[in-house]
All heavy atoms as an XYZ file, in Angstrom:
947
protein
N      -4.654      0.327     64.519
C      -3.316      0.434     64.005
C      -2.808     -0.896     63.451
O      -1.983     -0.914     62.571
C      -2.404      0.964     65.113
C      -1.041      1.324     64.624
S      -1.168      2.646     63.426
C       0.458      3.229     63.394
N      -3.307     -2.011     63.993
C      -2.851     -3.306     63.487
C      -3.284     -3.521     62.048
O      -2.578     -4.135     61.276
C      -3.384     -4.461     64.354
O      -4.804     -4.384     64.408
C      -2.786     -4.413     65.743
N      -4.459     -2.989     61.671
C      -4.894     -3.125     60.284
C      -3.949     -2.381     59.353
O      -3.618     -2.849     58.279
C      -6.308     -2.573     60.104
C      -7.353     -3.462     60.650
C      -8.066     -3.289     61.794
C      -7.799     -4.707     60.094
N      -8.918     -4.331     61.984
C      -8.785     -5.207     60.952
C      -7.457     -5.431     58.968
C      -9.429     -6.411     60.702
C      -8.096     -6.625     58.716
C      -9.067     -7.098     59.583
N      -3.492     -1.216     59.789
C      -2.568     -0.436     58.960
C      -1.281     -1.206     58.752
O      -0.752     -1.288     57.637
C      -2.299      0.932     59.622
C      -1.222      1.689     58.848
C      -3.573      1.735     59.694
N      -0.744     -1.787     59.805
C       0.503     -2.546     59.673
C       0.329     -3.750     58.760
O       1.241     -4.114     58.029
C       0.991     -2.997     61.051
C       1.499     -1.839     61.868
O       1.913     -0.834     61.316
N       1.437     -1.964     63.179
N      -0.825     -4.379     58.770
C      -1.056     -5.540     57.901
C      -1.198     -5.129     56.449
O      -0.936     -5.919     55.556
C      -2.316     -6.282     58.349
C      -2.114     -7.012     59.640
C      -3.336     -7.785     60.000
N      -3.181     -8.338     61.338
C      -4.150     -8.854     62.023
N      -5.368     -8.886     61.528
N      -3.932     -9.340     63.213
N      -1.625     -3.922     56.182
C      -1.835     -3.478     54.807
C      -0.610     -2.838     54.181
O      -0.584     -2.630     52.982
C      -3.004     -2.477     54.757
C      -4.373     -3.043     55.089
C      -5.393     -1.921     55.116
C      -4.781     -4.107     54.095
N       0.407     -2.526     54.959
C       1.610     -1.899     54.410
C       2.362     -2.908     53.536
O       2.499     -4.069     53.899
C       2.530     -1.400     55.527
C       1.930     -0.263     56.345
S       1.488      1.163     55.364
C       3.088      1.872     55.128
N       2.847     -2.466     52.377
C       3.537     -3.383     51.473
C       4.885     -3.831     52.039
O       5.580     -3.073     52.692
C       3.747     -2.562     50.205
C       3.516     -1.153     50.586
C       2.708     -1.128     51.835
N       5.211     -5.078     51.782
C       6.488     -5.612     52.228
C       7.568     -5.252     51.219
O       7.277     -4.973     50.051
C       6.408     -7.144     52.360
O       6.154     -7.692     51.063
C       5.319     -7.557     53.333
N       8.831     -5.268     51.630
C       9.915     -4.970     50.686
C       9.935     -5.906     49.484
O      10.238     -5.484     48.375
C      11.169     -5.131     51.538
C      10.722     -4.858     52.924
C       9.318     -5.396     52.996
N       9.588     -7.177     49.693
C       9.555     -8.126     48.574
C       8.495     -7.736     47.554
O       8.740     -7.775     46.342
C       9.300     -9.539     49.089
C       9.247    -10.637     48.022
C      10.569    -10.709     47.273
C       8.919    -11.961     48.656
N       7.347     -7.331     48.022
C       6.273     -6.905     47.124
C       6.671     -5.653     46.367
O       6.468     -5.558     45.140
C       4.988     -6.663     47.916
C       3.772     -6.200     47.123
C       3.379     -7.254     46.096
C       2.621     -5.904     48.056
N       7.262     -4.713     47.044
C       7.701     -3.472     46.394
C       8.805     -3.777     45.392
O       8.795     -3.258     44.265
C       8.168     -2.445     47.446
C       8.791     -1.231     46.786
C       7.001     -2.016     48.315
N       9.749     -4.622     45.755
C      10.833     -4.978     44.843
C      10.339     -5.664     43.579
O      10.777     -5.343     42.472
N       9.409     -6.592     43.727
C       8.886     -7.267     42.537
C       8.072     -6.305     41.689
O       8.078     -6.408     40.461
C       8.039     -8.480     42.940
O       6.921     -8.087     43.699
N       7.399     -5.360     42.316
C       6.663     -4.346     41.567
C       7.607     -3.476     40.762
O       7.340     -3.169     39.597
C       5.845     -3.464     42.536
O       4.958     -4.293     43.272
C       5.067     -2.410     41.805
N       8.725     -3.104     41.343
C       9.707     -2.277     40.634
C      10.275     -3.037     39.440
O      10.368     -2.494     38.332
C      10.831     -1.828     41.596
C      11.999     -1.219     40.838
C      10.285     -0.853     42.616
N      10.655     -4.292     39.639
C      11.216     -5.085     38.530
C      10.193     -5.230     37.409
O      10.500     -5.020     36.226
C      11.684     -6.466     39.034
C      12.037     -7.384     37.877
C      12.872     -6.306     39.966
N       8.968     -5.574     37.742
C       7.915     -5.719     36.733
C       7.679     -4.403     36.000
O       7.532     -4.377     34.778
C       6.625     -6.201     37.393
C       5.467     -6.253     36.442
C       5.342     -7.296     35.535
C       4.504     -5.248     36.423
C       4.282     -7.338     34.638
C       3.444     -5.288     35.541
C       3.340     -6.329     34.653
O       2.307     -6.372     33.773
N       7.651     -3.314     36.735
C       7.404     -2.023     36.126
C       8.522     -1.626     35.173
O       8.266     -1.132     34.070
C       7.224     -0.946     37.223
O       6.151     -1.345     38.069
C       6.923      0.400     36.631
N       9.757     -1.831     35.578
C      10.887     -1.482     34.718
C      10.858     -2.311     33.440
O      11.054     -1.782     32.337
C      12.226     -1.651     35.469
C      13.411     -1.584     34.513
C      12.355     -0.590     36.552
N      10.608     -3.592     33.540
C      10.530     -4.449     32.349
C       9.393     -3.973     31.437
O       9.553     -3.874     30.209
C      10.344     -5.933     32.749
C       9.986     -6.781     31.541
C      11.604     -6.452     33.407
N       8.259     -3.636     32.008
C       7.127     -3.167     31.214
C       7.430     -1.852     30.519
O       7.115     -1.666     29.339
C       5.895     -2.985     32.112
O       5.510     -4.206     32.667
N       8.039     -0.925     31.246
C       8.369      0.376     30.658
C       9.387      0.212     29.533
O       9.228      0.798     28.448
C       8.888      1.341     31.745
C       9.523      2.572     31.133
C       7.761      1.754     32.679
N      10.422     -0.577     29.759
C      11.432     -0.779     28.714
C      10.840     -1.454     27.486
O      11.153     -1.082     26.350
C      12.605     -1.591     29.257
C      13.495     -0.876     30.277
C      14.533     -1.835     30.823
C      14.148      0.337     29.655
N       9.975     -2.436     27.702
C       9.351     -3.126     26.575
C       8.465     -2.169     25.778
O       8.552     -2.116     24.544
C       8.535     -4.308     27.091
C       7.939     -5.115     25.971
O       8.571     -5.302     24.938
N       6.732     -5.596     26.173
N       7.626     -1.435     26.451
C       6.731     -0.506     25.751
C       7.517      0.580     25.026
O       7.194      0.944     23.885
C       5.757      0.127     26.746
N       8.558      1.077     25.649
C       9.377      2.120     25.041
C      10.095      1.592     23.793
O      10.113      2.251     22.757
C      10.403      2.643     26.055
O       9.705      3.125     27.186
C      11.225      3.750     25.474
N      10.672      0.426     23.916
C      11.391     -0.148     22.777
C      10.450     -0.418     21.608
O      10.790     -0.150     20.452
C      12.095     -1.429     23.200
N       9.266     -0.932     21.896
C       8.307     -1.193     20.812
C       7.860      0.105     20.157
O       7.790      0.205     18.919
C       7.101     -1.959     21.350
C       7.410     -3.386     21.679
S       6.046     -4.391     22.299
C       4.620     -3.398     22.261
N       7.580      1.107     20.948
C       7.112      2.382     20.404
C       8.179      3.038     19.551
O       7.916      3.471     18.433
C       6.708      3.332     21.556
O       5.688      2.700     22.310
C       6.209      4.640     21.036
N       9.373      3.137     20.084
C      10.441      3.799     19.346
C      10.901      2.971     18.147
O      11.302      3.521     17.135
C      11.623      4.092     20.272
C      11.339      5.189     21.244
S      10.959      6.714     20.355
C      10.411      7.722     21.687
N      10.846      1.663     18.263
C      11.211      0.811     17.140
C      10.281      0.997     15.951
O      10.706      0.977     14.798
N       9.007      1.200     16.249
C       8.028      1.415     15.175
C       8.148      2.798     14.552
O       7.657      3.031     13.461
C       6.605      1.218     15.713
C       6.304     -0.208     16.089
C       4.933     -0.377     16.700
O       4.189      0.624     16.782
O       4.600     -1.502     17.092
N       8.794      3.717     15.242
C       8.907      5.078     14.746
C      10.225      5.342     14.042
O      10.564      6.496     13.773
C       8.738      6.036     15.914
C       7.338      5.917     16.501
C       7.023      6.929     17.515
N       7.243      8.258     17.001
C       7.591      9.278     17.772
N       7.736      9.111     19.042
N       7.786     10.475     17.243
N      10.960      4.309     13.692
C      12.261      4.486     13.049
C      12.138      5.276     11.738
O      12.982      6.124     11.442
C      12.902      3.122     12.780
N      11.092      5.012     10.989
C      10.908      5.726      9.718
C      10.669      7.223      9.958
O      11.196      8.069      9.219
C       9.742      5.120      8.937
C       9.673      5.558      7.496
C      10.911      5.178      6.709
O      11.454      4.079      6.932
O      11.345      5.989      5.867
N       9.895      7.563     10.981
C       9.662      8.974     11.306
C      10.965      9.657     11.714
O      11.219     10.810     11.344
C       8.655      9.095     12.446
C       7.281      8.592     12.117
C       6.399      8.541     13.348
O       6.678      9.274     14.312
O       5.437      7.768     13.338
N      11.779      8.945     12.468
C      13.053      9.516     12.912
C      13.969      9.738     11.719
O      14.626     10.785     11.616
C      13.708      8.603     13.968
C      12.843      8.612     15.237
C      15.132      9.037     14.280
C      13.223      7.571     16.257
N      14.002      8.800     10.788
C      14.808      8.983      9.578
C      14.305     10.172      8.755
O      15.098     10.932      8.205
C      14.775      7.718      8.731
C      15.645      6.626      9.259
C      15.788      5.491      8.245
N      16.210      4.304      8.932
C      15.409      3.310      9.303
N      14.135      3.341      9.011
N      15.883      2.271      9.945
N      12.997     10.328      8.669
C      12.419     11.463      7.934
C      12.831     12.789      8.591
O      13.200     13.740      7.892
C      10.893     11.348      7.872
C      10.174     12.502      7.159
C      10.594     12.578      5.704
C       8.682     12.333      7.287
N      12.778     12.857      9.901
C      13.200     14.070     10.598
C      14.679     14.361     10.347
O      15.078     15.514     10.178
C      12.924     13.952     12.091
C      11.461     14.027     12.499
C      11.293     13.672     13.974
C      10.912     15.425     12.225
N      15.493     13.321     10.309
C      16.918     13.516     10.010
C      17.099     14.014      8.585
O      17.948     14.860      8.315
C      17.682     12.195     10.186
C      17.927     11.875     11.654
C      18.852     10.708     11.825
N      20.109     10.922     11.148
C      20.758      9.974     10.480
N      20.273      8.755     10.400
N      21.912     10.243      9.904
N      16.287     13.500      7.665
C      16.384     13.900      6.267
C      16.078     15.389      6.098
O      16.715     16.070      5.303
C      15.421     13.075      5.396
O      15.760     11.698      5.553
C      15.526     13.446      3.934
N      15.118     15.900      6.863
C      14.751     17.312      6.726
C      15.613     18.223      7.591
O      15.354     19.421      7.659
C      13.248     17.550      7.011
C      12.395     16.838      5.999
C      12.885     17.179      8.418
N      16.621     17.677      8.276
C      17.590     18.520      8.943
C      17.663     18.450     10.458
O      18.428     19.217     11.053
N      16.915     17.595     11.087
C      16.999     17.485     12.546
C      18.331     16.847     12.931
O      18.777     15.890     12.299
C      15.848     16.649     13.085
N      18.948     17.392     13.936
C      20.225     16.841     14.397
C      19.962     15.680     15.364
O      18.873     15.592     15.952
C      21.045     17.915     15.123
O      20.345     18.310     16.310
C      21.277     19.133     14.236
N      20.936     14.796     15.540
C      20.762     13.713     16.515
C      20.435     14.233     17.915
O      19.655     13.635     18.636
C      22.103     12.979     16.485
C      22.615     13.208     15.101
C      22.173     14.612     14.767
N      21.015     15.355     18.286
C      20.745     15.940     19.607
C      19.287     16.386     19.717
O      18.640     16.185     20.747
C      21.692     17.108     19.849
C      21.574     17.704     21.220
C      22.558     18.859     21.380
N      22.416     19.442     22.676
C      23.318     19.348     23.626
N      24.439     18.690     23.411
N      23.111     19.914     24.793
N      18.757     16.994     18.667
C      17.344     17.400     18.676
C      16.424     16.191     18.770
O      15.418     16.223     19.473
C      17.016     18.208     17.421
C      17.635     19.579     17.391
C      17.455     20.245     16.044
O      17.456     19.599     14.991
N      17.315     21.568     16.073
N      16.784     15.121     18.063
C      15.963     13.909     18.117
C      16.005     13.276     19.504
O      14.980     12.820     20.015
C      16.441     12.903     17.070
C      16.231     13.335     15.618
C      16.896     12.354     14.680
C      14.757     13.466     15.315
N      17.172     13.280     20.124
C      17.288     12.729     21.474
C      16.479     13.562     22.462
O      15.781     13.014     23.323
C      18.758     12.680     21.893
N      16.526     14.861     22.328
C      15.764     15.735     23.220
C      14.269     15.522     23.038
O      13.513     15.443     24.002
C      16.139     17.200     22.978
C      15.569     18.130     24.009
C      16.062     19.557     23.875
N      16.333     19.955     22.515
C      17.468     20.538     22.128
N      18.416     20.781     22.996
N      17.644     20.893     20.870
N      13.808     15.389     21.796
C      12.393     15.136     21.530
C      11.962     13.789     22.113
O      10.880     13.677     22.714
C      12.122     15.170     20.030
N      12.808     12.781     21.960
C      12.489     11.458     22.518
C      12.418     11.514     24.041
O      11.526     10.915     24.652
C      13.530     10.428     22.066
N      13.332     12.255     24.664
C      13.320     12.384     26.128
C      12.035     13.065     26.609
O      11.402     12.596     27.560
C      14.535     13.184     26.604
S      16.073     12.277     26.499
N      11.660     14.149     25.980
C      10.435     14.841     26.379
C       9.223     13.942     26.200
O       8.338     13.886     27.053
C      10.251     16.139     25.590
C      10.996     17.279     26.183
C      12.130     17.866     25.705
C      10.685     17.961     27.398
N      12.531     18.862     26.547
C      11.660     18.953     27.587
C       9.676     17.830     28.342
C      11.640     19.812     28.694
C       9.666     18.684     29.435
C      10.636     19.651     29.597
N       9.170     13.258     25.074
C       8.036     12.375     24.826
C       7.954     11.262     25.870
O       6.880     10.984     26.416
C       8.156     11.776     23.431
C       7.015     10.859     23.083
C       7.139     10.286     21.683
O       7.843     10.863     20.844
O       6.528      9.229     21.462
N       9.084     10.647     26.175
C       9.097      9.562     27.157
C       8.695     10.054     28.546
O       7.963      9.381     29.266
C      10.479      8.910     27.224
C      10.846      8.120     25.985
S       9.750      6.736     25.676
C       8.744      7.367     24.363
N       9.175     11.236     28.933
C       8.844     11.752     30.256
C       7.356     12.101     30.361
O       6.713     11.808     31.373
C       9.698     12.982     30.591
C      11.183     12.685     30.690
S      11.604     11.236     31.684
C      10.982     11.682     33.267
N       6.805     12.698     29.336
C       5.379     13.037     29.353
C       4.535     11.777     29.444
O       3.626     11.679     30.272
C       5.002     13.878     28.120
C       5.615     15.278     28.232
C       3.485     13.975     27.963
C       5.537     16.085     26.957
N       4.860     10.796     28.627
C       4.098      9.537     28.630
C       4.238      8.825     29.979
O       3.259      8.318     30.536
C       4.563      8.621     27.472
C       4.015      7.222     27.622
C       4.142      9.217     26.141
N       5.434      8.799     30.535
C       5.663      8.124     31.823
C       4.868      8.784     32.941
O       4.193      8.094     33.716
C       7.164      8.128     32.172
O       7.865      7.409     31.158
C       7.408      7.480     33.512
N       4.920     10.090     33.037
C       4.243     10.752     34.142
C       2.731     10.800     33.975
O       2.004     10.718     34.960
C       4.861     12.124     34.400
C       6.234     11.996     34.990
C       7.357     12.348     34.274
C       6.419     11.453     36.252
C       8.624     12.187     34.802
C       7.679     11.290     36.798
C       8.787     11.656     36.071
N       2.236     10.880     32.742
C       0.784     10.762     32.536
C       0.333      9.348     32.905
O      -0.695      9.162     33.559
C       0.401     11.118     31.081
C      -1.024     10.717     30.774
C       0.581     12.614     30.840
N       1.120      8.342     32.521
C       0.801      6.968     32.898
C       0.817      6.766     34.404
O      -0.029      6.063     34.957
N       1.782      7.396     35.078
C       1.834      7.292     36.540
C       0.603      7.926     37.178
O       0.029      7.372     38.123
C       3.108      7.951     37.072
N       0.179      9.072     36.666
C      -1.023      9.722     37.206
C      -2.267      8.878     36.962
O      -3.099      8.705     37.860
C      -1.194     11.105     36.601
C      -0.220     12.167     37.072
C      -0.413     13.466     36.287
C      -0.376     12.416     38.559
N      -2.405      8.352     35.750
C      -3.559      7.504     35.454
C      -3.546      6.233     36.300
O      -4.577      5.822     36.845
C      -3.589      7.144     33.972
C      -3.946      8.274     33.013
C      -3.773      7.816     31.566
C      -5.354      8.760     33.262
N      -2.390      5.611     36.414
C      -2.275      4.400     37.223
C      -2.582      4.658     38.690
O      -3.240      3.851     39.358
N      -2.135      5.797     39.191
C      -2.422      6.159     40.578
C      -3.915      6.373     40.780
O      -4.485      5.926     41.784
C      -1.646      7.428     40.965
O      -0.254      7.172     40.801
C      -1.930      7.839     42.392
N      -4.546      7.045     39.820
C      -5.988      7.261     39.918
C      -6.768      5.964     39.902
O      -7.700      5.763     40.700
N      -6.379      5.045     39.033
C      -7.060      3.754     38.946
C      -6.837      2.957     40.233
O      -7.770      2.352     40.778
C      -6.574      2.970     37.716
C      -7.075      3.667     36.443
C      -7.037      1.525     37.763
C      -6.435      3.154     35.172
N      -5.589      2.949     40.731
C      -5.299      2.220     41.966
C      -6.072      2.810     43.145
O      -6.642      2.082     43.963
C      -3.805      2.245     42.250
N      -6.110      4.132     43.241
C      -6.829      4.771     44.346
C      -8.316      4.453     44.279
O      -8.945      4.157     45.306
C      -6.603      6.280     44.323
N      -8.881      4.489     43.072
C     -10.312      4.201     42.930
C     -10.622      2.743     43.271
O     -11.617      2.449     43.944
C     -10.768      4.521     41.511
N      -9.780      1.834     42.821
C     -10.069      0.419     43.059
C      -9.713     -0.044     44.474
O     -10.274     -1.029     44.950
C      -9.353     -0.449     42.031
O      -7.960     -0.330     42.175
N      -8.819      0.645     45.150
C      -8.421      0.231     46.494
C      -9.160      0.988     47.599
O      -9.036      0.636     48.771
C      -6.916      0.407     46.680
C      -6.052     -0.502     45.811
C      -4.585     -0.145     45.968
C      -6.295     -1.953     46.153
N      -9.924      1.997     47.236
C     -10.657      2.750     48.255
C     -11.761      1.905     48.885
O     -11.980      1.983     50.101
C     -11.254      4.012     47.652
O     -10.235      4.932     47.374
N     -12.454      1.103     48.101
C     -13.542      0.266     48.655
C     -13.008     -0.759     49.654
O     -13.551     -0.865     50.757
C     -14.317     -0.405     47.525
N     -11.958     -1.519     49.327
C     -11.428     -2.439     50.346
C     -10.894     -1.690     51.569
O     -11.028     -2.160     52.692
C     -10.291     -3.182     49.636
C     -10.588     -3.062     48.201
C     -11.317     -1.766     48.029
N     -10.313     -0.521     51.359
C      -9.839      0.272     52.490
C     -10.968      0.715     53.386
O     -10.852      0.699     54.616
N     -12.088      1.078     52.766
C     -13.244      1.482     53.554
C     -13.823      0.290     54.308
O     -14.259      0.410     55.458
C     -14.309      2.098     52.655
C     -15.467      2.682     53.420
C     -16.388      3.495     52.545
O     -16.162      3.584     51.324
O     -17.353      4.045     53.088
N     -13.814     -0.881     53.690
C     -14.325     -2.071     54.357
C     -13.485     -2.426     55.587
O     -13.999     -2.899     56.587
C     -14.353     -3.250     53.393
N     -12.186     -2.176     55.518
C     -11.289     -2.525     56.613
C     -11.248     -1.442     57.689
O     -11.280     -1.744     58.872
C      -9.863     -2.794     56.060
C      -8.863     -2.940     57.189
C      -9.855     -4.029     55.192
N     -11.190     -0.185     57.271
C     -10.981      0.896     58.241
C     -12.218      1.743     58.512
O     -12.203      2.543     59.431
C      -9.869      1.846     57.747
O     -10.303      2.495     56.549
C      -8.570      1.102     57.532
N     -13.245      1.642     57.690
C     -14.438      2.447     57.878
C     -14.411      3.758     57.124
O     -15.358      4.526     57.154
N     -13.321      4.049     56.418
C     -13.244      5.260     55.593
C     -12.474      4.938     54.316
O     -11.668      4.008     54.297
C     -12.571      6.398     56.361
C     -11.183      6.093     56.838
C     -10.656      7.246     57.718
N      -9.486      6.840     58.461
C      -8.239      6.868     57.992
N      -7.992      7.295     56.773
N      -7.246      6.469     58.743
N     -12.745      5.681     53.225
C     -12.013      5.405     51.979
C     -10.517      5.650     52.178
O     -10.104      6.773     52.433
C     -12.599      6.405     50.981
C     -13.812      6.956     51.605
C     -13.699      6.753     53.079
N      -9.758      4.590     52.124
C      -8.344      4.699     52.457
C      -7.615      3.481     51.912
O      -8.179      2.404     51.821
C      -8.218      4.742     53.984
C      -6.836      4.723     54.507
C      -6.040      5.797     54.708
C      -6.101      3.592     54.910
N      -4.845      5.401     55.217
C      -4.854      4.046     55.350
C      -6.360      2.229     54.928
C      -3.869      3.188     55.796
C      -5.380      1.378     55.388
C      -4.151      1.867     55.817
N      -6.376      3.665     51.536
C      -5.528      2.530     51.201
C      -4.107      2.851     51.638
O      -3.714      4.006     51.710
C      -5.590      2.162     49.714
C      -5.138      3.254     48.788
C      -3.849      3.274     48.302
C      -6.005      4.255     48.391
C      -3.432      4.279     47.448
C      -5.596      5.263     47.544
C      -4.302      5.282     47.078
N      -3.363      1.822     51.963
C      -2.006      1.998     52.481
C      -1.040      2.257     51.340
O      -1.058      1.564     50.331
C      -1.577      0.751     53.245
N      -0.217      3.263     51.500
C       0.849      3.524     50.545
C       1.969      4.254     51.263
O       1.781      4.827     52.331
C       0.355      4.333     49.339
C       0.065      5.776     49.663
C       1.019      6.756     49.428
C      -1.145      6.163     50.208
C       0.765      8.077     49.728
C      -1.417      7.481     50.515
C      -0.458      8.441     50.270
O      -0.703      9.738     50.567
N       3.114      4.225     50.681
C       4.271      4.910     51.227
C       4.711      5.953     50.204
O       5.076      5.598     49.081
C       5.386      3.909     51.483
O       6.592      4.588     51.743
N       4.659      7.205     50.583
C       5.016      8.276     49.655
C       6.448      8.142     49.137
O       6.667      8.266     47.920
C       4.774      9.642     50.292
C       4.973     10.834     49.352
C       4.026     10.740     48.164
C       4.762     12.125     50.109
N       7.439      7.850     49.981
C       8.800      7.676     49.439
C       8.889      6.522     48.432
O       9.581      6.632     47.425
C       9.653      7.391     50.679
C       8.906      7.991     51.810
C       7.462      7.831     51.451
N       8.184      5.410     48.700
C       8.212      4.297     47.752
C       7.523      4.679     46.447
O       7.977      4.315     45.366
C       7.555      3.067     48.356
C       8.380      2.434     49.441
C       7.666      1.265     50.100
O       6.459      1.074     49.934
N       8.414      0.494     50.865
N       6.419      5.416     46.546
C       5.701      5.841     45.350
C       6.572      6.770     44.510
O       6.698      6.583     43.296
C       4.397      6.543     45.751
C       3.663      7.135     44.580
C       2.919      6.326     43.736
C       3.736      8.490     44.309
C       2.253      6.860     42.648
C       3.085      9.031     43.227
C       2.337      8.221     42.401
O       1.700      8.745     41.317
N       7.170      7.764     45.139
C       8.029      8.701     44.415
C       9.216      7.956     43.810
O       9.589      8.198     42.651
C       8.491      9.839     45.344
C       9.577     10.687     44.698
C       7.307     10.707     45.747
N       9.796      7.030     44.561
C      10.904      6.240     44.032
C      10.502      5.416     42.827
O      11.251      5.343     41.840
N       9.322      4.824     42.874
C       8.852      4.018     41.742
C       8.630      4.886     40.512
O       9.005      4.516     39.399
C       7.571      3.275     42.110
C       7.000      2.347     41.059
C       8.002      1.256     40.693
C       5.702      1.736     41.530
N       8.056      6.074     40.696
C       7.835      6.982     39.556
C       9.179      7.433     38.980
O       9.347      7.489     37.758
C       6.962      8.179     39.975
C       6.910      9.224     38.876
C       5.551      7.709     40.315
N      10.142      7.725     39.833
C      11.468      8.120     39.341
C      12.160      6.975     38.605
O      12.788      7.189     37.565
C      12.336      8.606     40.501
C      11.966      9.957     41.077
C      12.819     10.276     42.306
C      12.077     11.058     40.047
N      12.032      5.762     39.123
C      12.612      4.599     38.437
C      11.964      4.412     37.073
O      12.638      4.123     36.081
C      12.485      3.332     39.306
C      13.435      3.431     40.485
C      12.746      2.063     38.500
C      13.249      2.355     41.529
N      10.654      4.605     37.001
C       9.953      4.514     35.717
C      10.464      5.579     34.757
O      10.673      5.316     33.566
C       8.453      4.676     35.902
S       7.649      3.280     36.659
N      10.652      6.795     35.254
C      11.157      7.877     34.408
C      12.542      7.594     33.871
O      12.814      7.774     32.675
N      13.423      7.127     34.727
C      14.797      6.832     34.314
C      14.827      5.665     33.324
O      15.517      5.717     32.293
C      15.690      6.541     35.544
C      17.032      5.966     35.134
C      15.872      7.810     36.357
N      14.058      4.614     33.605
C      14.061      3.472     32.681
C      13.408      3.847     31.363
O      13.812      3.363     30.296
C      13.383      2.251     33.315
O      12.046      2.534     33.641
N      12.433      4.732     31.393
C      11.807      5.203     30.165
C      12.800      5.998     29.322
O      12.888      5.810     28.105
C      10.591      6.062     30.504
O      10.038      6.624     29.355
N      13.546      6.882     29.966
C      14.577      7.639     29.245
C      15.627      6.712     28.655
O      16.012      6.850     27.489
C      15.245      8.647     30.172
C      14.463      9.893     30.503
C      15.201     10.714     31.549
C      14.206     10.710     29.267
N      16.103      5.781     29.450
C      17.127      4.854     28.963
C      16.615      4.016     27.799
O      17.298      3.861     26.780
C      17.586      3.941     30.108
N      15.414      3.503     27.927
C      14.833      2.703     26.848
C      14.576      3.511     25.590
O      14.835      3.055     24.478
N      14.055      4.714     25.762
C      13.772      5.576     24.600
C      15.032      5.971     23.862
O      15.086      5.941     22.630
N      16.061      6.339     24.604
C      17.321      6.733     23.963
C      18.014      5.547     23.308
O      18.571      5.671     22.215
C      18.242      7.406     24.970
C      17.774      8.779     25.442
C      18.684      9.302     26.536
C      17.692      9.752     24.287
N      17.969      4.391     23.956
C      18.587      3.202     23.364
C      17.850      2.777     22.100
O      18.473      2.385     21.103
C      18.611      2.059     24.368
N      16.534      2.874     22.115
C      15.754      2.453     20.942
C      15.899      3.420     19.771
O      15.833      2.999     18.615
C      14.283      2.319     21.326
N      16.107      4.693     20.051
C      16.253      5.662     18.952
C      17.694      5.799     18.474
O      17.937      6.379     17.426
C      15.751      7.053     19.378
O      16.483      7.491     20.508
C      14.280      7.039     19.655
N      18.629      5.250     19.203
C      20.042      5.415     18.864
C      20.365      4.941     17.455
O      21.004      5.643     16.683
C      20.906      4.681     19.882
C      22.373      4.854     19.650
C      23.173      4.096     20.702
N      24.566      4.235     20.464
C      25.372      5.018     21.160
N      24.887      5.718     22.143
N      26.642      5.097     20.869
N      19.922      3.757     17.105
C      20.234      3.215     15.786
C      19.561      4.025     14.685
O      20.161      4.294     13.655
C      19.815      1.760     15.687
C      20.228      1.118     14.375
C      19.886     -0.360     14.330
O      19.263     -0.878     15.246
N      20.303     -1.028     13.287
N      18.329      4.434     14.923
C      17.618      5.224     13.916
C      18.259      6.594     13.731
O      18.297      7.124     12.625
C      16.159      5.411     14.317
O      15.514      4.172     14.403
N      18.773      7.167     14.815
C      19.395      8.488     14.726
C      20.720      8.441     13.993
O      21.099      9.385     13.319
C      19.636      9.063     16.127
C      18.404      9.492     16.832
C      18.705     10.199     18.128
N      19.401      9.345     19.077
C      20.556      9.647     19.672
N      21.120     10.793     19.434
N      21.128      8.816     20.509
N      21.418      7.345     14.106
C      22.755      7.263     13.529
C      22.831      6.345     12.315
O      23.868      6.247     11.694
C      23.736      6.789     14.590
C      23.801      7.781     15.714
C      24.944      7.544     16.628
N      24.953      8.610     17.630
C      25.366      8.450     18.838
N      25.808      7.298     19.242
N      25.355      9.458     19.684
N      21.744      5.685     12.006
C      21.737      4.750     10.884
C      21.614      5.480      9.551
O      21.620      6.695      9.468
N      21.467      4.711      8.480
C      21.325      5.314      7.157
C      19.996      6.075      7.046
O      19.030      5.744      7.719
C      21.358      4.118      6.199
C      20.945      2.959      7.042
C      21.430      3.269      8.430
N      19.998      7.092      6.202
C      18.782      7.889      6.047
C      17.719      7.173      5.232
O      16.554      7.501      5.300
C      19.122      9.236      5.396
C      19.987     10.170      6.227
C      20.278     11.445      5.464
C      19.318     10.484      7.557
N      18.101      6.197      4.459
C      17.128      5.413      3.695
C      16.949      4.070      4.346
O      17.868      3.510      4.947
C      17.598      5.214      2.240
O      18.854      4.565      2.256
C      17.697      6.544      1.523
N      15.741      3.514      4.238
C      15.487      2.227      4.885
C      15.838      1.053      4.034
O      16.176      1.042      2.940
C      14.022      2.110      5.275
O      13.193      2.418      4.188
């Protein structure tokens, strides 16, 4: 049991992980949506409403966020299973389900906020570049 307690993440580690993750998600979202400004203007030109564009951006951001969370979890589980087996004798790594779910939800919310903020100007700006 002492090995388990030593492997559990500290609040400082979890907090810094959350901050880093939010910054990364916002940066990636802003870059992606910023590059798609021309596509958003084209959709507006052919009749898409700002509400439809916001809904499309939300769906896209949520799909990308949760697929990324699944891939990241798979990579972390694969890479941490060997050290867990070395310490405990079985493929295992320490994690906290509430912290994991909270981190995924924070990623989802920051992704939505970043995606909507990045598309706002394109949705309401001029139709020509």
